[in-house]
C-alpha positions in Angstrom: -20.7 11.1 -10.1 -23.6 9.1 -9.0 -24.7 9.1 -5.3 -25.4 5.8 -3.6 -28.8 5.8 -1.8 -29.5 3.9 1.4 -31.5 1.3 -0.5 -28.5 0.5 -2.7 -26.4 0.1 0.4 -28.9 -2.2 2.0 -29.1 -4.4 -1.2 -25.2 -4.6 -1.2 -25.2 -5.5 2.5 -27.8 -8.2 1.9 -25.8 -9.7 -1.0 -22.7 -9.7 1.1 -24.5 -11.4 4.0 -25.9 -14.1 1.6 -22.5 -14.7 0.0 -20.4 -14.9 3.1 -22.9 -15.8 5.9 -23.3 -14.2 9.2 -20.9 -16.6 11.0 -18.0 -15.8 8.7 -18.7 -12.1 8.8 -18.8 -12.0 12.6 -15.5 -13.9 12.6 -13.9 -11.4 10.2 -15.2 -8.5 12.3 -13.9 -10.0 15.5 -10.5 -10.6 13.9 -10.4 -7.1 12.6 -11.3 -5.7 16.0 -8.6 -7.7 17.7 -6.0 -6.5 15.1 -7.0 -2.9 15.6 -6.7 -3.2 19.4 -3.3 -4.8 19.0 -2.1 -2.1 16.7 -3.3 0.7 19.1 -1.7 -1.1 22.0 1.7 -1.3 20.2 1.5 2.4 19.3 1.0 3.3 22.9 3.9 1.0 24.1 6.5 2.1 21.6 7.4 5.5 23.3 7.5 3.8 26.7 10.3 1.4 25.6 12.7 4.3 24.9 14.2 2.7 21.9 13.9 4.5 18.6 13.0 2.1 15.7 15.2 4.3 13.5 18.3 3.5 15.4 17.9 -0.3 14.8 17.1 -0.1 11.0 19.7 -1.3 8.6 19.5 -0.1 5.0 20.7 -2.6 2.4 20.9 -1.5 -1.2 21.6 -3.9 -4.0 20.6 -4.2 -7.6 17.7 -6.4 -8.7 20.0 -8.8 -10.6 22.1 -9.4 -7.5 19.0 -10.4 -5.5 17.9 -12.8 -8.3 21.3 -14.4 -8.3 21.2 -14.9 -4.5 17.7 -16.4 -4.7 18.9 -18.9 -7.4 21.8 -20.0 -5.2 19.4 -21.1 -2.4 
């Protein structure tokens, strides 16, 4: 297995910056950071609500052919 050196990583980073541009990459980073913060916040809030998500889940089992028939009716 080949190891990737720091120079190869820098070249890959440079190519990504040239392809996407710094503006788009900063927007992607900002969106990713916001999504991670929202995810962490929802994990912290779940136990505080007292409702178990397992109590509200409904399991529906049906064959693939039944689902296809239902989709075709719509």
